[in-house]
Each structure stands twice: as C-alpha cells, then as structure tokens.
ZALOVEX-479208 format. One record per residue: residue in three letters; x, y, z of N, C-alpha, C in turn. Coordinates in pm, whole numbers. Layout:
<sites>
> residuo  n.u  n.v  n.w  ca.u  ca.v  ca.w  c.u  c.v  c.w
> ala  X  Y  Z  X  Y  Z  X  Y  Z
...
</sites>
This chain:
<sites>
> residuo  n.u  n.v  n.w  ca.u  ca.v  ca.w  c.u  c.v  c.w
> met  -2179  1401  -1031  -2169  1260  -1075  -2084  1177  -984
> pro  -2069  1016  -960  -2057  974  -882  -1902  1024  -819
> ser  -1861  922  -695  -1749  959  -643  -1651  845  -737
> arg  -1488  913  -753  -1406  820  -871  -1338  704  -763
> ala  -1348  727  -646  -1265  689  -548  -1280  475  -566
> leu  -1175  436  -561  -1165  273  -610  -1155  241  -486
> arg  -1191  103  -469  -1124  -14  -330  -1059  -76  -378
> met  -961  -160  -394  -915  -286  -375  -932  -392  -262
> leu  -1004  -493  -338  -1054  -578  -249  -945  -758  -302
> gly  -837  -784  -231  -737  -881  -287  -828  -1000  -254
> ala  -799  -1082  -320  -899  -1235  -283  -672  -1303  -321
> ala  -596  -1212  -333  -474  -1285  -350  -373  -1166  -337
> ala  -255  -1203  -306  -144  -1036  -337  -139  -981  -455
> leu  -163  -1083  -522  -135  -1029  -662  -250  -1099  -733
> val  -567  -736  -1394  -597  -742  -1455  -492  -656  -1434
> val  -813  467  -2477  -873  335  -2433  -1020  308  -2590
> gly  -1010  309  -2694  -1125  285  -2745  -1185  152  -2840
> phe  -1295  178  -2836  -1428  32  -2826  -1354  35  -3029
> thr  -1312  -120  -3034  -1280  -117  -3177  -1377  -148  -3256
> ala  -1443  -282  -3230  -1548  -392  -3231  -1600  -465  -3164
> ala  -1693  -503  -3182  -1789  -576  -3076  -1706  -694  -3054
> ser  -1596  -754  -3105  -1539  -861  -3025  -1416  -862  -2987
> gly  -1383  -698  -2954  -1187  -682  -2918  -1233  -511  -2927
> val  -1106  -515  -2800  -1102  -359  -2765  -942  -347  -2784
> gly  -966  -241  -2813  -791  -160  -2796  -772  -49  -2731
> glu  -691  60  -2731  -659  167  -2657  -719  288  -2678
> ala  -760  355  -2562  -816  448  -2523  -776  578  -2656
> arg  -883  624  -2685  -819  779  -2766  -816  936  -2656
> ser  -723  952  -2681  -680  1061  -2601  -780  1165  -2525
> gly  -861  1151  -2442  -927  1288  -2395  -1050  1224  -2373
> glu  -1080  1030  -2456  -1245  1040  -2408  -1271  1037  -2252
> arg  -1386  1045  -2235  -1429  983  -2083  -1562  895  -2090
> ala  -1562  863  -1982  -1735  765  -1953  -1836  838  -1890
> ala  -1966  807  -1976  -2071  876  -1918  -2062  848  -1757
> ala  -2162  922  -1690  -2173  914  -1541  -2257  775  -1529
> gly  -2290  698  -1426  -2308  595  -1413  -2299  502  -1283
> pro  -2363  435  -1221  -2338  372  -1131  -2220  319  -1094
> arg  -2196  266  -930  -2082  192  -933  -2111  58  -965
> his  -2019  9  -1021  -1954  -103  -1064  -1827  -201  -981
> arg  -1903  -307  -950  -1828  -443  -916  -1773  -477  -939
> val  -1660  -547  -972  -1587  -594  -1087  -1499  -724  -1003
> leu  -1549  -833  -1067  -1427  -967  -975  -1371  -1010  -1112
> leu  -1219  -1015  -1100  -1134  -1060  -1185  -1051  -1217  -1118
> val  -1054  -1253  -1245  -1012  -1428  -1195  -965  -1418  -1304
> gly  -811  -1539  -1289  -705  -1535  -1362  -600  -1610  -1318
> asp  -516  -1581  -1348  -373  -1605  -1357  -290  -1493  -1302
> ser  -166  -1537  -1269  -71  -1442  -1243  -40  -1325  -1369
> leu  -93  -1374  -1477  -93  -1223  -1501  -211  -1149  -1499
> met  -330  -1209  -1480  -411  -1119  -1413  -389  -1055  -1275
> gly  -289  -1055  -1169  -236  -1049  -1117  -147  -950  -1106
> asn  -64  -934  -1227  2  -856  -1271  -64  -724  -1346
> thr  -190  -776  -1387  -240  -615  -1445  -363  -590  -1340
> val  -404  -646  -1217  -492  -569  -1090  -481  -459  -1071
> pro  -313  -455  -1034  -329  -255  -971  -315  -183  -1047
> gln  -265  -181  -1180  -285  -99  -1296  -420  -84  -1332
> leu  -543  -100  -1320  -677  -85  -1361  -720  -13  -1290
> glu  -701  22  -1210  -739  135  -1125  -749  309  -1211
> glu  -630  325  -1221  -572  458  -1286  -675  494  -1403
> pro  -688  377  -1531  -733  433  -1638  -879  438  -1598
> leu  -967  322  -1505  -1081  344  -1494  -1090  523  -1409
> ala  -1058  516  -1373  -1069  661  -1254  -1045  779  -1350
> asp  -949  754  -1426  -921  863  -1561  -1058  862  -1629
> ala  -1089  759  -1584  -1260  734  -1721  -1359  815  -1669
> gly  -1329  851  -1523  -1470  883  -1445  -1548  792  -1380
> trp  -1497  642  -1390  -1555  529  -1347  -1585  524  -1201
> asp  -1682  479  -1092  -1680  457  -997  -1666  286  -962
> val  -1562  266  -951  -1553  101  -947  -1500  72  -800
> val  -1530  -64  -747  -1485  -140  -678  -1412  -279  -713
> leu  -1275  -272  -711  -1233  -421  -811  -1206  -502  -688
> val  -1200  -641  -711  -1215  -784  -622  -1098  -861  -707
> asp  -983  -846  -677  -876  -948  -733  -905  -1058  -649
> ala  -915  -1167  -750  -981  -1317  -721  -882  -1423  -789
> his  -759  -1359  -873  -720  -1420  -929  -592  -1529  -820
> ala  -559  -1599  -873  -506  -1704  -851  -344  -1758  -946
> asn  -233  -1708  -810  -106  -1837  -959  -96  -1928  -944
> gly  -89  -1953  -1107  -88  -2097  -1175  -216  -2203  -1174
> ser  -304  -2067  -1154  -408  -2151  -1189  -466  -2155  -1335
> gly  -582  -2241  -1411  -626  -2262  -1482  -769  -2319  -1519
> val  -811  -2336  -1640  -980  -2394  -1657  -935  -2521  -1542
> leu  -811  -2583  -1621  -806  -2751  -1578  -747  -2753  -1408
> gly  -817  -2806  -1369  -676  -2821  -1217  -754  -2761  -1056
> pro  -718  -2771  -1007  -774  -2694  -922  -708  -2553  -875
> val  -803  -2473  -849  -815  -2325  -817  -800  -2293  -673
> gly  -676  -2199  -609  -673  -2189  -471  -683  -2288  -387
> asp  -816  -2299  -325  -869  -2386  -207  -1011  -2505  -277
> ala  -1011  -2456  -403  -1125  -2489  -452  -1089  -2609  -541
> pro  -1178  -2729  -557  -1085  -2829  -646  -1100  -2812  -785
> asp  -1196  -2747  -862  -1193  -2679  -982  -1248  -2551  -992
> ser  -1216  -2509  -1103  -1268  -2408  -1131  -1337  -2311  -1117
> leu  -1444  -2460  -1183  -1644  -2350  -1149  -1622  -2345  -1010
> thr  -1588  -2437  -905  -1612  -2419  -805  -1564  -2311  -729
> tyr  -1433  -2255  -754  -1362  -2139  -728  -1444  -2026  -761
> val  -1501  -2018  -903  -1593  -1865  -926  -1704  -1892  -842
> glu  -1746  -1979  -838  -1884  -2018  -773  -1864  -1921  -580
> gln  -1771  -1984  -583  -1750  -1914  -415  -1664  -1781  -404
> gln  -1662  -1760  -497  -1584  -1598  -495  -1761  -1560  -481
> leu  -1832  -1571  -582  -1974  -1484  -642  -2035  -1472  -512
> glu  -2024  -1625  -381  -2110  -1659  -312  -2013  -1500  -189
> arg  -1922  -1504  -226  -1805  -1440  -71  -1867  -1231  -153
> his  -1882  -1243  -258  -1894  -1109  -327  -2012  -1127  -382
> pro  -2111  -1081  -319  -2253  -1106  -403  -2311  -977  -493
> arg  -2242  -876  -440  -2261  -741  -525  -2218  -679  -621
> val  -2080  -792  -675  -2057  -778  -790  -2196  -845  -877
> asp  -2133  -710  -996  -2183  -673  -1150  -2114  -709  -1234
> thr  -2013  -764  -1240  -1910  -769  -1391  -1801  -860  -1322
> val  -1767  -962  -1411  -1688  -1068  -1422  -1574  -1045  -1515
> val  -1415  -1028  -1537  -1335  -1079  -1601  -1297  -1169  -1598
> ile  -1242  -1255  -1681  -1165  -1408  -1653  -1089  -1373  -1729
> glu  -980  -1439  -1726  -847  -1464  -1797  -746  -1588  -1780
> trp  -739  -1676  -1825  -678  -1798  -1796  -569  -1818  -1926
> ala  -479  -1787  -1893  -343  -1828  -2039  -345  -1933  -2031
> gly  -345  -2024  -1995  -306  -2158  -2011  -175  -2227  -1936
> ala  -98  -2173  -1847  -10  -2166  -1782  -45  -2233  -1639
> cys  -152  -2370  -1596  -168  -2415  -1504  -109  -2505  -1469
> ala  -130  -2554  -1309  -17  -2597  -1220  -16  -2726  -1264
> thr  -120  -2787  -1289  -146  -2918  -1302  -172  -2940  -1468
> cys  -131  -2905  -1548  -157  -2879  -1649  -20  -2954  -1713
> gly  -93  -3103  -1741  88  -3152  -1794  84  -3282  -1713
> gln  61  -3295  -1565  57  -3380  -1476  -53  -3490  -1494
> thr  -154  -3470  -1557  -288  -3578  -1543  -356  -3589  -1647
> asp  -436  -3661  -1706  -511  -3706  -1832  -601  -3542  -1796
> pro  -644  -3513  -1944  -597  -3522  -2070  -428  -3465  -2071
> ala  -391  -3491  -2150  -231  -3459  -2198  -237  -3353  -2258
> tyr  -122  -3277  -2170  -130  -3122  -2211  -100  -3114  -2369
> gly  -188  -3007  -2423  -173  -2994  -2528  -245  -3092  -2663
> ser  -325  -3168  -2597  -408  -3321  -2698  -522  -3274  -2711
> asp  -581  -3259  -2817  -695  -3259  -2863  -794  -3254  -2738
> ala  -792  -3358  -2648  -853  -3384  -2520  -836  -3269  -2444
> phe  -757  -3210  -2406  -688  -3149  -2304  -803  -3027  -2351
> tyr  -814  -2968  -2507  -844  -2855  -2542  -992  -2876  -2521
> ala  -1054  -2985  -2530  -1187  -2999  -2540  -1250  -3001  -2403
> ala  -1170  -3058  -2285  -1191  -3027  -2158  -1160  -2882  -2132
> trp  -1087  -2831  -2145  -1078  -2674  -2125  -1203  -2592  -2168
> arg  -1232  -2606  -2311  -1338  -2544  -2371  -1505  -2586  -2251
> ala  -1505  -2693  -2221  -1589  -2742  -2148  -1594  -2671  -2002
> gly  -1504  -2680  -1985  -1470  -2644  -1839  -1528  -2491  -1829
> ala  -1417  -2447  -1938  -1477  -2248  -1957  -1625  -2247  -1977
> his  -1671  -2331  -2058  -1828  -2293  -2102  -1931  -2307  -1973
> ala  -1872  -2400  -1895  -1933  -2435  -1759  -1927  -2336  -1643
> ile  -1838  -2227  -1665  -1828  -2100  -1599  -1915  -2006  -1649
> ile  -1915  -1969  -1766  -2003  -1887  -1846  -2142  -1959  -1824
> asp  -2199  -2070  -1824  -2296  -2062  -1827  -2330  -2020  -1691
> phe  -2264  -2042  -1570  -2300  -2038  -1440  -2305  -1887  -1415
> leu  -2222  -1777  -1477  -2263  -1644  -1461  -2356  -1594  -1525
> his  -2415  -1699  -1631  -2514  -1600  -1722  -2658  -1669  -1632
> arg  -2636  -1777  -1542  -2738  -1785  -1468  -2737  -1728  -1367
> thr  -2667  -1645  -1303  -2606  -1582  -1180  -2688  -1424  -1190
> arg  -2753  -1386  -1120  -2792  -1273  -1090  -2764  -1177  -981
> thr  -2734  -1045  -1007  -2729  -943  -839  -2836  -952  -754
> pro  -2776  -869  -671  -2913  -867  -606  -3028  -808  -576
> arg  -3037  -719  -705  -3092  -636  -794  -3194  -747  -881
> gly  -3127  -833  -940  -3237  -942  -1068  -3155  -920  -1176
> ala  -3024  -833  -1156  -2979  -815  -1314  -2870  -921  -1344
> arg  -2867  -948  -1476  -2796  -1050  -1516  -2622  -955  -1510
> leu  -2535  -1058  -1459  -2415  -1010  -1475  -2336  -985  -1612
> his  -2267  -915  -1596  -2178  -870  -1690  -2023  -932  -1713
> val  -2010  -1033  -1824  -1928  -1151  -1848  -1803  -1092  -1906
> leu  -1689  -1116  -1945  -1602  -1064  -1999  -1500  -1196  -1987
> trp  -1463  -1280  -2111  -1322  -1301  -2094  -1230  -1313  -2162
> val  -1142  -1254  -2167  -987  -1213  -2232  -930  -1303  -2308
> lys  -901  -1255  -2387  -810  -1360  -2544  -690  -1291  -2454
> ser  -605  -1446  -2430  -463  -1424  -2392  -344  -1396  -2406
> pro  -307  -1322  -2335  -146  -1285  -2432  -83  -1419  -2490
> pro  8  -1353  -2631  143  -1469  -2687  236  -1487  -2576
> met  293  -1621  -2569  395  -1671  -2472  499  -1707  -2598
> pro  591  -1681  -2520  749  -1685  -2579  784  -1890  -2638
> glu  849  -1923  -2765  930  -2041  -2726  977  -2079  -2635
> ala  1037  -1964  -2556  1125  -1981  -2494  1113  -2050  -2358
> ala  992  -2004  -2335  984  -2028  -2193  954  -2169  -2172
> gly  928  -2264  -2277  942  -2426  -2206  870  -2468  -2135
> asp  923  -2558  -2026  830  -2665  -1948  909  -2587  -1826
> cys  833  -2543  -1718  835  -2474  -1587  840  -2559  -1510
> ala  932  -2531  -1376  875  -2655  -1260  806  -2680  -1255
> thr  698  -2588  -1188  576  -2584  -1147  467  -2617  -1230
> tyr  505  -2558  -1338  375  -2579  -1482  427  -2571  -1613
> gln  352  -2640  -1705  393  -2613  -1822  340  -2564  -1908
> leu  395  -2488  -2010  361  -2376  -2068  435  -2379  -2222
> arg  382  -2425  -2316  395  -2447  -2462  375  -2323  -2530
> glu  453  -2225  -2629  373  -2132  -2733  254  -2203  -2771
> ala  288  -2290  -2869  161  -2337  -2951  -31  -2350  -2888
> val  72  -2365  -2754  -71  -2442  -2682  -129  -2349  -2639
> ala  -17  -2223  -2596  -116  -2050  -2580  -144  -2037  -2673
> arg  -113  -2006  -2784  -106  -1991  -2921  -331  -2045  -2919
> glu  -308  -2150  -2926  -450  -2188  -2945  -556  -2186  -2847
> leu  -508  -2185  -2730  -616  -2093  -2689  -606  -2010  -2654
> ala  -505  -1892  -2669  -592  -1752  -2775  -671  -1773  -2858
> ser  -618  -1817  -2934  -773  -1851  -3081  -954  -1910  -2995
> ile  -934  -1968  -2925  -1033  -2021  -2815  -1096  -1964  -2757
> asp  -999  -1866  -2702  -1092  -1704  -2627  -1115  -1637  -2714
> ala  -1087  -1629  -2855  -1130  -1502  -2938  -1250  -1565  -3041
> thr  -1214  -1681  -3084  -1339  -1700  -3147  -1447  -1780  -3055
> glu  -1438  -1870  -2957  -1563  -1899  -2874  -1550  -1832  -2775
> leu  -1449  -1870  -2650  -1532  -1805  -2520  -1593  -1654  -2493
> gly  -1477  -1581  -2573  -1524  -1467  -2559  -1667  -1471  -2609
> pro  -1653  -1490  -2742  -1816  -1411  -2796  -1947  -1521  -2674
> ala  -1887  -1653  -2614  -1988  -1696  -2558  -2006  -1638  -2419
> ala  -1882  -1538  -2355  -1917  -1445  -2279  -2013  -1369  -2268
> gly  -1975  -1313  -2350  -2048  -1134  -2390  -2029  -1062  -2511
> pro  -2065  -933  -2529  -2030  -874  -2692  -1841  -794  -2680
> val  -1803  -860  -2587  -1677  -756  -2580  -1577  -832  -2499
> thr  -1474  -859  -2600  -1399  -960  -2545  -1243  -851  -2556
> pro  -1172  -861  -2408  -1007  -779  -2391  -918  -845  -2472
> asp  -901  -785  -2540  -763  -832  -2655  -633  -842  -2603
> trp  -603  -901  -2526  -439  -902  -2463  -351  -990  -2538
> tyr  -388  -1022  -2601  -284  -1061  -2725  -252  -957  -2795
> glu  -353  -845  -2856  -309  -725  -2941  -214  -656  -2885
> ala  -244  -626  -2720  -210  -522  -2668  -49  -573  -2633
> leu  -29  -726  -2596  145  -725  -2618  184  -810  -2718
> ala  88  -818  -2874  227  -852  -2994  231  -724  -3031
> asp  361  -753  -3138  391  -623  -3229  296  -658  -3351
> thr  325  -541  -3428  226  -488  -3542  198  -653  -3629
> ser  307  -734  -3624  244  -895  -3718  224  -1002  -3621
> met  155  -926  -3517  68  -1051  -3388  172  -1122  -3349
> gln  298  -1081  -3300  398  -1165  -3275  450  -1147  -3152
> tyr  463  -1228  -3089  523  -1236  -2922  652  -1125  -2973
> glu  654  -1003  -2885  812  -972  -2829  806  -887  -2717
> glu  914  -924  -2631  958  -888  -2512  939  -688  -2463
> ser  998  -661  -2614  949  -474  -2617  847  -494  -2734
> leu  804  -352  -2697  693  -249  -2821  736  -112  -2832
> ser  736  -56  -2922  690  51  -2963  571  140  -2958
> tyr  538  233  -2861  419  302  -2879  418  399  -2775
> gly  345  526  -2786  376  610  -2727  463  696  -2759
> gly  559  684  -2866  674  805  -2910  813  676  -2830
> gly  801  592  -2763  866  516  -2752  899  370  -2718
> thr  1008  289  -2659  1028  186  -2656  996  140  -2525
> his  910  54  -2532  886  -34  -2379  889  -163  -2352
> arg  987  -178  -2249  987  -364  -2204  851  -368  -2141
> val  773  -513  -2206  604  -521  -2138  637  -671  -2060
> arg  745  -798  -2112  763  -887  -2030  869  -887  -1939
> ala  822  -931  -1869  972  -924  -1724  1067  -1021  -1779
> asp  1188  -1030  -1679  1262  -1096  -1676  1275  -1281  -1740
> asp  1190  -1348  -1731  1126  -1455  -1708  1051  -1501  -1851
> leu  1038  -1353  -1900  972  -1367  -2051  811  -1411  -2046
> val  750  -1405  -1990  593  -1480  -1996  496  -1372  -1852
> his  582  -1286  -1761  504  -1200  -1730  499  -1083  -1726
> leu  432  -993  -1667  395  -832  -1735  542  -765  -1615
> thr  541  -674  -1691  632  -565  -1604  546  -462  -1600
> ala  552  -337  -1583  489  -254  -1500  420  -188  -1684
> asp  513  -148  -1766  476  -101  -1878  339  -191  -1880
> gly  388  -341  -1948  294  -437  -1975  137  -450  -1908
> ala  175  -436  -1772  22  -435  -1720  -31  -308  -1711
> arg  19  -263  -1709  -70  -82  -1754  -130  -134  -1913
> arg  -52  -167  -2011  -77  -203  -2169  -209  -282  -2161
> thr  -215  -372  -2066  -354  -460  -2054  -454  -425  -1957
> ala  -415  -326  -1868  -550  -276  -1735  -586  -176  -1882
> arg  -590  -95  -1961  -630  -30  -2064  -709  -99  -2151
> trp  -655  -207  -2220  -721  -244  -2287  -889  -344  -2218
> thr  -796  -328  -2056  -917  -444  -1980  -1031  -322  -1962
> ala  -999  -205  -1947  -1041  -99  -1856  -1141  -54  -1973
> ala  -1122  -52  -2145  -1164  -19  -2266  -1279  -88  -2267
> ala  -1219  -228  -2261  -1342  -313  -2265  -1505  -318  -2152
> leu  -1427  -305  -2042  -1524  -268  -1953  -1630  -175  -1954
> ala  -1538  -50  -2056  -1619  91  -2080  -1746  49  -2174
> ala  -1670  -20  -2295  -1741  -92  -2410  -1899  -149  -2331
> val  -1849  -205  -2248  -1984  -321  -2191  -2039  -244  -2117
> trp  -2038  -119  -2020  -2079  -44  -1923  -2224  25  -2020
> thr  -2143  117  -2191  -2213  167  -2181  -2350  89  -2303
> arg  -2318  0  -2339  -2383  -68  -2429  -2552  -114  -2368
> pro  -2607  -112  -2506  -2786  -71  -2418  -2779  -244  -2385
> arg  -2852  -270  -2302  -2907  -421  -2245  -3022  -463  -2352
> ser  -2941  -578  -2348  -3006  -679  -2462  -3190  -689  -2416
</sites>
C-alpha cells in the first residue's frame, strides 16, 4: 500500500459513504479506500474552503489515500471579479494549474460572497448576475476538461454545492451576502455546475443544513450537538469544517474509485 503521508501546500493561509452520483454524504464507520496511486488535489474557493482544507487531511488518511493537497483558496473570492492577483476566476485557475502541473484533481467551492459582488455590473442577485456567474463557472469547467495531466489523463473535476447562509448575515463591509442569493447559487451548483464538472458533487449544503435542509448554527449528530458555524454565522467552526471535509473526502473517494469512461 502506498504511504499515507499527506503534505499541505498552501497558496494562502487559510476545504463517508457515497449516496448518489450527484451527491455525497458521510462515511460509514470502518470503510476504507482501495489502495491506489498518489493524488494531487487543487482546492479552489473562498474562505469556507480555507476553513475546510486543514481538516481534509485526516479523513483522507484514515481512508488510506496517499494525497498531496494544494490549498489555493482566496478569501472573499467568487466566480465574478478578481481572485488573488488574477483579474478573473478563470485566469486564476489557469495560473494555479501552471504552478501545479502535476495536479490530477480539482475541487472548486464558491458560495457567492465575493468581494466585488454588488459593487459593479451586473447587479448582485439580478438575472444578469446569475447568467454571468454560470457563464464564468462553465468557462472554468470547460478549461479544466480540456486540461491534461503530464501523463495525458483527464483531470477529475468536482464543483461543490455550497452551503446555506443565514438571513442575519446581511450586507458586509467588504462583500455582499444574501441568504436568497446563496440559496439560488447552491441550486445552480447542484443542478447545473456540479453535473457539468463531473459525476460527483460534494454536497456542503446537506453537510451544514438541518434535517429540513434549513440553515442552523448547530447540528445534532454523532450522539451530541455541535456548533458548526462561527460567531459571524457564515464561517465554519472546527466541527463545521470537519463535517465539510468528510463530505469532500467522500466525494473524492467516489471519484477516484469510479471507472473511467
């Protein structure tokens, strides 16, 4: 069996049982992945991805995967607007693949709380906003599907269904965040972007919603109550990040063990 050691490579300071082809839940106790080659995973997204990445090592190692994680999240980023030093999200993803050419898997999560949303056209939450978001996301997915690893293999691409957001978040000083917009973007993730990216969609909405699929600060699972959202009601506590990490690890396992078409 290959080594289980995982190394963390950060582009910034701060992302199990397979339930369906379009969504992934939590692991069943005792399940382990089949031995396989080392995977290099590029993780792109906003601060929620940044919360999750440090917690992703453990469930992957426990499942027996030999993985290198490349943390490329950028706080306050989204599909629209600049990301890091790049003028737009597609350029940012292209740059990350140039810097990490041996990556074989890409996971993307953008919940919609981007720093420039609402400050420029199209208006935040408008039909034009959703259309531009979808077009930008598809451009990224299409680029990733055209990209090949040094061995000529296609990349595994996973687009996360982003989690619910609270009504109380309101408009923040550096970005706009509205519960209804986040909910609509999560729906687009589930019905359009996730399936376009690949056969498995990590479902962070399910991971962080209650049994009625509503936003909650705390959830009951594992025989206890766990606070999953931080004091700002948006970001993740350690428990919340461990939960999204388990869902992400399950999605990765489902993709890596799925026969290539």
